[in-house]
Backbone and ligand atoms as CSV (ligand in chain L), in Angstrom:
chain,resi,resn,atom,element,x,y,z
A,1,MET,N,N,-17.897,100.744,124.114
A,1,MET,CA,C,-17.564,99.780,123.051
A,1,MET,C,C,-17.417,100.508,121.709
A,2,ILE,N,N,-16.401,100.117,120.932
A,2,ILE,CA,C,-16.182,100.752,119.635
A,2,ILE,C,C,-17.134,100.154,118.614
A,3,HIS,N,N,-17.827,100.995,117.912
A,3,HIS,CA,C,-18.759,100.537,116.880
A,3,HIS,C,C,-17.975,99.855,115.758
A,4,PRO,N,N,-18.458,98.704,115.248
A,4,PRO,CA,C,-17.712,97.956,114.225
A,4,PRO,C,C,-17.409,98.793,112.980
A,5,PHE,N,N,-18.261,99.714,112.633
A,5,PHE,CA,C,-18.032,100.552,111.453
A,5,PHE,C,C,-16.753,101.381,111.639
A,6,ARG,N,N,-16.594,101.933,112.843
A,6,ARG,CA,C,-15.397,102.737,113.118
A,6,ARG,C,C,-14.143,101.870,113.080
A,7,MET,N,N,-14.267,100.632,113.572
A,7,MET,CA,C,-13.093,99.757,113.579
A,7,MET,C,C,-12.633,99.472,112.155
A,8,ARG,N,N,-13.603,99.338,111.243
A,8,ARG,CA,C,-13.215,99.073,109.843
A,8,ARG,C,C,-12.556,100.304,109.217
A,9,LEU,N,N,-12.965,101.476,109.649
A,9,LEU,CA,C,-12.402,102.705,109.062
A,9,LEU,C,C,-10.995,102.994,109.571
A,10,LEU,N,N,-10.689,102.532,110.769
A,10,LEU,CA,C,-9.426,102.911,111.400
A,10,LEU,C,C,-8.198,102.619,110.529
A,11,PRO,N,N,-8.044,101.392,109.986
A,11,PRO,CA,C,-6.845,101.146,109.163
A,11,PRO,C,C,-6.763,102.083,107.971
A,12,ALA,N,N,-7.901,102.426,107.376
A,12,ALA,CA,C,-7.891,103.338,106.235
A,12,ALA,C,C,-7.351,104.700,106.658
A,13,PHE,N,N,-7.752,105.157,107.839
A,13,PHE,CA,C,-7.252,106.448,108.321
A,13,PHE,C,C,-5.747,106.394,108.579
A,14,LEU,N,N,-5.286,105.265,109.121
A,14,LEU,CA,C,-3.853,105.138,109.396
A,14,LEU,C,C,-3.066,105.197,108.097
A,15,LEU,N,N,-3.524,104.494,107.067
A,15,LEU,CA,C,-2.838,104.486,105.778
A,15,LEU,C,C,-2.827,105.885,105.172
A,16,LEU,N,N,-3.973,106.531,105.210
A,16,LEU,CA,C,-4.072,107.893,104.680
A,16,LEU,C,C,-3.063,108.794,105.378
A,17,GLY,N,N,-2.997,108.685,106.700
A,17,GLY,CA,C,-2.093,109.516,107.482
A,17,GLY,C,C,-0.660,109.313,107.033
A,18,LEU,N,N,-0.272,108.062,106.794
A,18,LEU,CA,C,1.108,107.790,106.386
A,18,LEU,C,C,1.407,108.432,105.046
A,19,GLY,N,N,0.451,108.344,104.116
A,19,GLY,CA,C,0.716,108.846,102.779
A,19,GLY,C,C,0.749,110.356,102.709
A,20,VAL,N,N,-0.087,110.997,103.474
A,20,VAL,CA,C,-0.279,112.441,103.287
A,20,VAL,C,C,0.640,113.284,104.161
A,21,THR,N,N,1.014,112.768,105.300
A,21,THR,CA,C,1.726,113.634,106.243
A,21,THR,C,C,3.209,113.287,106.372
A,22,ALA,N,N,3.822,112.737,105.304
A,22,ALA,CA,C,5.252,112.462,105.376
A,22,ALA,C,C,5.998,113.751,105.692
A,23,THR,N,N,6.849,113.711,106.706
A,23,THR,CA,C,7.609,114.906,107.061
A,23,THR,C,C,9.095,114.580,107.074
A,24,ALA,N,N,9.893,115.629,107.055
A,24,ALA,CA,C,11.342,115.455,107.035
A,24,ALA,C,C,11.816,114.647,108.236
A,25,ALA,N,N,11.105,114.771,109.364
A,25,ALA,CA,C,11.529,114.089,110.579
A,25,ALA,C,C,11.430,112.570,110.449
A,26,GLU,N,N,10.625,112.087,109.500
A,26,GLU,CA,C,10.440,110.640,109.335
A,26,GLU,C,C,11.438,110.036,108.353
A,27,LEU,N,N,12.282,110.850,107.754
A,27,LEU,CA,C,13.230,110.339,106.771
A,27,LEU,C,C,14.387,109.622,107.457
A,28,PRO,N,N,15.035,108.697,106.719
A,28,PRO,CA,C,16.252,108.077,107.265
A,28,PRO,C,C,17.357,109.129,107.394
A,29,ALA,N,N,18.403,108.814,108.163
A,29,ALA,CA,C,19.524,109.753,108.311
A,29,ALA,C,C,20.183,109.989,106.960
A,30,GLY,N,N,20.532,111.258,106.683
A,30,GLY,CA,C,21.146,111.596,105.399
A,30,GLY,C,C,22.665,111.486,105.447
A,31,ASP,N,N,23.256,111.124,104.321
A,31,ASP,CA,C,24.714,111.013,104.193
A,31,ASP,C,C,25.173,112.034,103.150
A,32,ALA,N,N,25.902,113.053,103.599
A,32,ALA,CA,C,26.265,114.169,102.722
A,32,ALA,C,C,27.152,113.718,101.557
A,33,ASP,N,N,28.007,112.724,101.774
A,33,ASP,CA,C,28.893,112.271,100.685
A,33,ASP,C,C,28.094,111.595,99.577
A,34,ARG,N,N,27.135,110.756,99.978
A,34,ARG,CA,C,26.257,110.164,98.952
A,34,ARG,C,C,25.437,111.258,98.284
A,35,GLY,N,N,25.014,112.237,99.075
A,35,GLY,CA,C,24.192,113.328,98.545
A,35,GLY,C,C,24.913,114.135,97.483
A,36,ARG,N,N,26.233,114.280,97.617
A,36,ARG,CA,C,27.005,115.045,96.636
A,36,ARG,C,C,26.834,114.430,95.240
A,37,THR,N,N,26.917,113.118,95.151
A,37,THR,CA,C,26.747,112.436,93.863
A,37,THR,C,C,25.308,112.557,93.376
A,38,LYS,N,N,24.380,112.357,94.298
A,38,LYS,CA,C,22.965,112.371,93.910
A,38,LYS,C,C,22.502,113.763,93.487
A,39,ALA,N,N,23.163,114.807,93.983
A,39,ALA,CA,C,22.751,116.178,93.665
A,39,ALA,C,C,23.409,116.668,92.374
A,40,TYR,N,N,24.094,115.793,91.674
A,40,TYR,CA,C,24.835,116.197,90.474
A,40,TYR,C,C,23.923,116.908,89.473
A,41,THR,N,N,22.739,116.352,89.198
A,41,THR,CA,C,21.852,116.932,88.179
A,41,THR,C,C,21.235,118.252,88.637
A,42,CYS,N,N,21.270,118.547,89.932
A,42,CYS,CA,C,20.651,119.769,90.442
A,42,CYS,C,C,21.519,120.987,90.159
A,43,ARG,N,N,22.817,120.753,89.961
A,43,ARG,CA,C,23.765,121.865,89.883
A,43,ARG,C,C,23.527,122.745,88.676
A,44,GLY,N,N,23.151,122.144,87.572
A,44,GLY,CA,C,22.959,122.907,86.350
A,44,GLY,C,C,21.979,124.049,86.556
A,45,CYS,N,N,20.916,123.809,87.261
A,45,CYS,CA,C,19.903,124.835,87.483
A,45,CYS,C,C,20.179,125.669,88.722
A,46,HIS,N,N,20.592,125.028,89.805
A,46,HIS,CA,C,20.652,125.743,91.080
A,46,HIS,C,C,21.983,126.421,91.349
A,47,GLY,N,N,23.001,126.115,90.521
A,47,GLY,CA,C,24.263,126.834,90.633
A,47,GLY,C,C,24.864,126.834,92.018
A,48,ILE,N,N,25.107,125.658,92.541
A,48,ILE,CA,C,25.741,125.539,93.849
A,48,ILE,C,C,27.123,126.203,93.775
A,49,PRO,N,N,27.503,127.035,94.784
A,49,PRO,CA,C,28.791,127.728,94.725
A,49,PRO,C,C,29.929,126.765,94.389
A,50,GLY,N,N,30.803,127.208,93.491
A,50,GLY,CA,C,31.898,126.347,93.075
A,50,GLY,C,C,31.583,125.605,91.789
A,51,TYR,N,N,30.323,125.644,91.394
A,51,TYR,CA,C,29.938,125.017,90.137
A,51,TYR,C,C,29.358,126.075,89.224
A,52,ARG,N,N,29.556,125.905,87.934
A,52,ARG,CA,C,29.050,126.877,86.984
A,52,ARG,C,C,27.557,126.654,86.748
A,53,ASN,N,N,26.797,127.719,86.766
A,53,ASN,CA,C,25.373,127.606,86.453
A,53,ASN,C,C,25.211,127.674,84.938
A,54,VAL,N,N,24.665,126.630,84.352
A,54,VAL,CA,C,24.577,126.599,82.889
A,54,VAL,C,C,23.473,127.509,82.352
A,55,TYR,N,N,22.578,127.959,83.251
A,55,TYR,CA,C,21.526,128.887,82.813
A,55,TYR,C,C,21.659,130.180,83.607
A,56,PRO,N,N,22.602,131.040,83.219
A,56,PRO,CA,C,22.860,132.219,84.069
A,56,PRO,C,C,21.653,133.130,84.252
A,57,HIS,N,N,20.714,133.114,83.309
A,57,HIS,CA,C,19.587,134.047,83.409
A,57,HIS,C,C,18.294,133.372,83.836
A,58,TYR,N,N,18.405,132.143,84.243
A,58,TYR,CA,C,17.222,131.357,84.602
A,58,TYR,C,C,17.069,131.462,86.106
A,59,HIS,N,N,15.969,132.039,86.563
A,59,HIS,CA,C,15.846,132.291,88.003
A,59,HIS,C,C,15.445,131.025,88.769
A,60,VAL,N,N,16.310,130.593,89.661
A,60,VAL,CA,C,15.998,129.462,90.547
A,60,VAL,C,C,16.410,129.828,91.964
A,61,PRO,N,N,15.722,129.276,92.963
A,61,PRO,CA,C,16.102,129.603,94.338
A,61,PRO,C,C,17.476,129.048,94.690
A,62,LEU,N,N,18.182,129.754,95.571
A,62,LEU,CA,C,19.451,129.270,96.115
A,62,LEU,C,C,19.148,128.171,97.134
A,63,ILE,N,N,19.730,127.004,96.940
A,63,ILE,CA,C,19.432,125.906,97.862
A,63,ILE,C,C,20.653,125.483,98.671
A,64,ALA,N,N,21.865,125.859,98.207
A,64,ALA,CA,C,23.071,125.495,98.955
A,64,ALA,C,C,23.103,126.236,100.283
A,65,GLY,N,N,23.342,125.519,101.353
A,65,GLY,CA,C,23.446,126.149,102.659
A,65,GLY,C,C,22.116,126.374,103.353
A,66,GLN,N,N,21.020,125.966,102.695
A,66,GLN,CA,C,19.704,126.065,103.345
A,66,GLN,C,C,19.610,125.066,104.493
A,67,ASN,N,N,18.628,125.281,105.341
A,67,ASN,CA,C,18.366,124.372,106.457
A,67,ASN,C,C,18.010,122.969,105.935
A,68,GLU,N,N,18.621,121.955,106.531
A,68,GLU,CA,C,18.470,120.578,106.036
A,68,GLU,C,C,17.014,120.092,106.058
A,69,ALA,N,N,16.323,120.332,107.174
A,69,ALA,CA,C,14.933,119.873,107.284
A,69,ALA,C,C,14.035,120.611,106.295
A,70,TYR,N,N,14.339,121.897,106.084
A,70,TYR,CA,C,13.560,122.683,105.124
A,70,TYR,C,C,13.720,122.118,103.714
A,71,LEU,N,N,14.960,121.806,103.328
A,71,LEU,CA,C,15.226,121.254,102.000
A,71,LEU,C,C,14.514,119.914,101.823
A,72,ALA,N,N,14.618,119.051,102.834
A,72,ALA,CA,C,13.990,117.734,102.749
A,72,ALA,C,C,12.475,117.882,102.629
A,73,GLN,N,N,11.920,118.818,103.413
A,73,GLN,CA,C,10.472,119.018,103.369
A,73,GLN,C,C,10.038,119.548,102.007
A,74,ALA,N,N,10.832,120.453,101.433
A,74,ALA,CA,C,10.502,121.002,100.111
A,74,ALA,C,C,10.501,119.885,99.065
A,75,LEU,N,N,11.508,119.023,99.107
A,75,LEU,CA,C,11.597,117.942,98.110
A,75,LEU,C,C,10.461,116.944,98.280
A,76,LEU,N,N,10.125,116.631,99.532
A,76,LEU,CA,C,8.972,115.754,99.787
A,76,LEU,C,C,7.703,116.375,99.211
A,77,SER,N,N,7.567,117.686,99.401
A,77,SER,CA,C,6.353,118.364,98.951
A,77,SER,C,C,6.236,118.342,97.429
A,78,TYR,N,N,7.365,118.508,96.725
A,78,TYR,CA,C,7.325,118.405,95.260
A,78,TYR,C,C,6.945,116.980,94.870
A,79,ARG,N,N,7.582,115.997,95.521
A,79,ARG,CA,C,7.325,114.602,95.160
A,79,ARG,C,C,5.850,114.250,95.361
A,80,GLU,N,N,5.269,114.766,96.437
A,80,GLU,CA,C,3.891,114.394,96.769
A,80,GLU,C,C,2.864,115.349,96.180
A,81,GLY,N,N,3.320,116.364,95.455
A,81,GLY,CA,C,2.383,117.244,94.764
A,81,GLY,C,C,1.815,118.363,95.606
A,82,ARG,N,N,2.315,118.533,96.839
A,82,ARG,CA,C,1.843,119.666,97.656
A,82,ARG,C,C,2.495,120.952,97.167
A,83,ARG,N,N,3.641,120.843,96.513
A,83,ARG,CA,C,4.200,121.947,95.737
A,83,ARG,C,C,4.070,121.524,94.287
A,84,ARG,N,N,3.595,122.435,93.439
A,84,ARG,CA,C,3.160,122.015,92.108
A,84,ARG,C,C,4.074,122.410,90.958
A,85,HIS,N,N,5.196,123.060,91.232
A,85,HIS,CA,C,6.065,123.463,90.125
A,85,HIS,C,C,6.450,122.244,89.271
A,86,PRO,N,N,6.099,122.237,87.967
A,86,PRO,CA,C,6.262,121.017,87.156
A,86,PRO,C,C,7.707,120.525,87.073
A,87,THR,N,N,8.659,121.434,86.908
A,87,THR,CA,C,10.060,121.006,86.794
A,87,THR,C,C,10.512,120.297,88.062
A,88,MET,N,N,10.216,120.899,89.195
A,88,MET,CA,C,10.676,120.308,90.448
A,88,MET,C,C,9.847,119.092,90.852
A,89,ARG,N,N,8.599,119.037,90.426
A,89,ARG,CA,C,7.817,117.815,90.653
A,89,ARG,C,C,8.499,116.661,89.937
A,90,ALA,N,N,8.932,116.908,88.681
A,90,ALA,CA,C,9.598,115.863,87.912
A,90,ALA,C,C,10.877,115.419,88.618
A,91,GLN,N,N,11.613,116.385,89.204
A,91,GLN,CA,C,12.822,116.028,89.959
A,91,GLN,C,C,12.453,115.174,91.171
A,92,GLY,N,N,11.459,115.666,91.917
A,92,GLY,CA,C,11.074,114.992,93.159
A,92,GLY,C,C,10.622,113.561,92.938
A,93,LEU,N,N,9.935,113.329,91.838
A,93,LEU,CA,C,9.391,111.992,91.584
A,93,LEU,C,C,10.485,110.952,91.358
A,94,THR,N,N,11.694,111.406,91.033
A,94,THR,CA,C,12.775,110.443,90.822
A,94,THR,C,C,13.492,110.098,92.129
A,95,LEU,N,N,13.140,110.782,93.237
A,95,LEU,CA,C,13.914,110.639,94.474
A,95,LEU,C,C,13.241,109.736,95.496
A,96,SER,N,N,14.008,108.806,96.072
A,96,SER,CA,C,13.524,107.986,97.183
A,96,SER,C,C,13.668,108.788,98.483
A,97,ASP,N,N,13.112,108.264,99.575
A,97,ASP,CA,C,13.286,108.907,100.885
A,97,ASP,C,C,14.773,109.066,101.205
A,98,GLN,N,N,15.537,107.999,100.925
A,98,GLN,CA,C,16.974,108.050,101.224
A,98,GLN,C,C,17.674,109.100,100.358
A,99,ASP,N,N,17.290,109.187,99.078
A,99,ASP,CA,C,17.879,110.202,98.194
A,99,ASP,C,C,17.634,111.602,98.758
A,100,ILE,N,N,16.391,111.855,99.172
A,100,ILE,CA,C,16.038,113.181,99.693
A,100,ILE,C,C,16.858,113.502,100.941
A,101,ALA,N,N,16.982,112.521,101.829
A,101,ALA,CA,C,17.751,112.732,103.065
A,101,ALA,C,C,19.219,113.016,102.735
A,102,ASP,N,N,19.794,112.251,101.804
A,102,ASP,CA,C,21.210,112.426,101.447
A,102,ASP,C,C,21.447,113.777,100.775
A,103,ILE,N,N,20.563,114.133,99.840
A,103,ILE,CA,C,20.724,115.394,99.112
A,103,ILE,C,C,20.575,116.581,100.070
A,104,ALA,N,N,19.597,116.515,100.964
A,104,ALA,CA,C,19.399,117.606,101.930
A,104,ALA,C,C,20.621,117.740,102.831
A,105,ALA,N,N,21.189,116.606,103.245
A,105,ALA,CA,C,22.385,116.639,104.105
A,105,ALA,C,C,23.544,117.295,103.361
A,106,PHE,N,N,23.696,116.955,102.086
A,106,PHE,CA,C,24.790,117.542,101.288
A,106,PHE,C,C,24.575,119.038,101.069
A,107,LEU,N,N,23.377,119.398,100.607
A,107,LEU,CA,C,23.119,120.804,100.268
A,107,LEU,C,C,23.234,121.704,101.489
A,108,ALA,N,N,22.767,121.224,102.647
A,108,ALA,CA,C,22.812,122.040,103.861
A,108,ALA,C,C,24.256,122.396,104.208
A,109,ARG,N,N,25.208,121.530,103.838
A,109,ARG,CA,C,26.615,121.793,104.126
A,109,ARG,C,C,27.336,122.449,102.955
A,110,ALA,N,N,26.698,122.454,101.765
A,110,ALA,CA,C,27.386,122.925,100.561
A,110,ALA,C,C,27.728,124.403,100.646
A,111,GLY,N,N,26.915,125.189,101.366
A,111,GLY,CA,C,27.165,126.618,101.462
A,111,GLY,C,C,28.432,126.958,102.221
A,112,GLU,N,N,28.903,126.003,103.027
A,112,GLU,CA,C,30.097,126.259,103.845
A,112,GLU,C,C,31.372,126.087,103.032
A,113,ARG,N,N,31.243,125.493,101.852
A,113,ARG,CA,C,32.463,125.240,101.053
A,113,ARG,C,C,32.938,126.534,100.390
A,114,PRO,N,N,34.245,126.672,100.192
A,114,PRO,CA,C,34.778,127.866,99.544
A,114,PRO,C,C,34.368,127.946,98.074
L,1,HEC,C1,C,15.573,122.236,85.261
L,1,HEC,C2,C,16.005,123.087,86.369
L,1,HEC,C3,C,16.034,122.472,87.754
L,1,HEC,C4,C,16.647,121.305,88.144
L,1,HEC,C5,C,17.434,120.292,87.300
L,1,HEC,C6,C,16.457,121.204,89.576
L,1,HEC,N1,N,15.727,122.273,90.039
L,1,HEC,FE1,FE,15.154,122.601,91.964
L,1,HEC,N2,N,14.090,124.242,91.397
L,1,HEC,C7,C,14.025,124.728,90.100
L,1,HEC,C8,C,13.065,125.837,90.060
L,1,HEC,C9,C,12.697,126.657,88.837
L,1,HEC,C10,C,12.582,125.986,91.384
L,1,HEC,C11,C,11.508,126.958,91.895
L,1,HEC,C12,C,10.232,126.147,91.910
L,1,HEC,C13,C,9.059,126.785,92.594
L,1,HEC,O1,O,8.797,127.988,92.377
L,1,HEC,O2,O,8.371,126.060,93.370
L,1,HEC,C14,C,13.256,124.965,92.201
L,1,HEC,C15,C,13.049,124.806,93.556
L,1,HEC,C16,C,13.747,123.917,94.360
L,1,HEC,C17,C,13.658,123.834,95.808
L,1,HEC,C18,C,12.792,124.711,96.704
L,1,HEC,C19,C,13.622,125.843,97.238
L,1,HEC,C20,C,12.852,126.753,98.165
L,1,HEC,O3,O,13.498,127.505,98.904
L,1,HEC,O4,O,11.619,126.715,98.153
L,1,HEC,C21,C,14.496,122.848,96.218
L,1,HEC,C22,C,14.762,122.381,97.638
L,1,HEC,C23,C,15.102,122.294,95.018
L,1,HEC,N3,N,14.641,122.969,93.924
L,1,HEC,C24,C,16.008,121.257,95.020
L,1,HEC,C25,C,16.476,120.619,93.856
L,1,HEC,C26,C,17.240,119.396,93.867
L,1,HEC,C27,C,17.700,118.656,95.131
L,1,HEC,C28,C,17.478,119.072,92.560
L,1,HEC,C29,C,18.195,117.849,92.023
L,1,HEC,C30,C,17.645,116.572,92.417
L,1,HEC,C31,C,16.873,120.119,91.747
L,1,HEC,N4,N,16.264,121.030,92.567
L,1,HEC,C32,C,16.932,120.166,90.362
L,1,HEC,C33,C,14.741,124.259,89.004
L,1,HEC,C34,C,15.450,123.075,88.957
């Protein structure tokens, strides 16, 4: 028989699990065309090929052409504070699950463009 104390704790554990362990695999399907529009503000810093980087001497990681799940996981991590870089945390906090999925889908394909 399950002790009543454990039964009361169970929903709390389930909620905690949902909040803390969000992974790229749980995101909705991404749409690269929507992602192109949503990634507009990212270009200034990340210099996606074909776009001018407005900060030529500002070091940022290359994100165009990266693995889609990796990109989505990175953005989730910034949003949830598991990655602490302040600039990217601020970016992540503006993004919904759907935004992250769309942007990751777009960026993963962006490296293939001429
Ligand atoms: C103001 C400049 C700036 C803007 C705007 C910006 N980023 Fe970043 N981004 C950075 C910097 C700096 C880092 C490195 C942060 C770190 O060391 O964790 C980074 C890191 C990342 C990473 C992690 C890359 C890796 O390989 O670990 C991803 C993914 C990313 N950005 C995506 C985006 C997306 C998507 C947007 C638009 C919604 C965006 N960034 C907008 C500056 C920016």
